[in-house]
C-alpha positions, 0 to 999 in steps of 0.5 A: 504307825504300823510298820516302821521299815524304810518308809514307815520310819519316815511316816513316824518321824513326820507324825511325831512332829506334826502339830495335828497329831500325837504319835501314840505308838509305833508297831512292828513285828521286829521288836528291836526295830520297834524299840529303836523307832519308838525311842527316836520319836519319844513314843511307845512301841508294840509288836501286835497291831491288835493292841491298838484297838481302843487306844488310837483314832487313826493309823498309817499302815506301811506293812508288806503288801500282802498284809494290807487287807488283813490289817486294814480290815481289822482296824476299820471294823473297829472304827479306826481311820486308815491310811494304807500305803500303796499298792492298796491291796493285791486285788480288786475284791479286797480293795472293794471290801475295805471301801465298803467297810469304811463307807458303812462306818463313815471312816476316812480311808486314804491310799498312800500314792505320795506322788499326788502330793509332789509339789511338781505334780500339784503345780503342773495340774493347772497347765494340763487340759488335753494330753495327747501323748504322755511319756513316763519313766520310773527307773531305780536300783533293785531292792530285795524288800519288794521282790515279792511283787514286780515293778508294776505293783511296786513302782509303776502303780504310782504313775498309773494313779497320776495318769488317772489324775491327769488324763481323766479318762478310762483306759481302752487298750493295754500293751505290755512287755516285761522281763524277769532279771533279778527276781521271779517277778517282772523287774522291768516293764514297758507299757502302752496305754490308750485312753478313750479320749485318744491320749496315748501313754508310754510307761516304763518302770525298772529296778535294774538301773543303778541311779534313780530317774523319775520323770513324766512328760505330757504333750498337748496341742499347745504345750509340753509339760515336764515333771521331775518327780525326784528333783521336784521340778517343773517346766512348762513350754508353751507356744506363743499365741501370736505364732501359728507356726514354730520357726525357732525356740524364740517362739516358745514361752518357758515357765519354771514355777517356784515350788514349796520345799516340804517333802511330799510325804508331809503333805500326804500325812497333813491331808490325812490328818485334816480329813480325819479331823474335818471328815473330808474326802481324801485326795487319794481315796480308796476308790482311786487306790482300787482303780490303780490296782485294777489297771496294774492287774490288767497290765500284768494279765496282758504282759508278754515276757 
């Protein structure tokens, strides 16, 4: 486990307990932090990821975004399977180079878009067939640890990946507005995406909100699907087939599927371990991580402040 900060420590916890993995090392440039997390997980620690070569089969990389490319490239070149936290890289060129290295060496390269493993998202997928309009809100408090990138690459990129997964078409136009409130990058962003199939998505991200609010609503011709990412809950509202015209709420069927309780990060790491052991393609591949980065960069290029 490379990088054991606020997110990496949870990766380490799950990997240390999972039946399909043996957590050999935690790595962090902050030695005190590395020692603390290693002790908590009854494992070894290092301060230099280069020392992992020849000692491990796979790594999870949760270091600052600007270091993703350098760290992943060195490990992939030395035959190590990699799960790289989102955003995958800072640009498309870096992403494509990592994809090619992994492909040439037949290595699993997975990207940490954890919302794909949210039980609510997984359960919602079968109900989504032809989205007409999507509304996404991902709001939360400021965190100085991610001030080096704005909310588009830090927060909104989760939803850009989910939109690719649910809408299943290419973006044909982007309208974006943002504001710098607490940092030198955008702290709040409002984006409208139009897809080739006619679907429109309004996507909002903010880190100037006290509480966390993370929801996505998908509107279709015959239904409305509401996902609460944070609450891991799902509601599906469907018009009753015998009714051509709505007259009251009695004309709507409401489903509230019961969802499994495991945390999404567990499912993500479980998928990674399975992919490594069985040579399967990740649910979130390097190519998909690249596509999310490419769209995020396009949004930033079109952003009006």
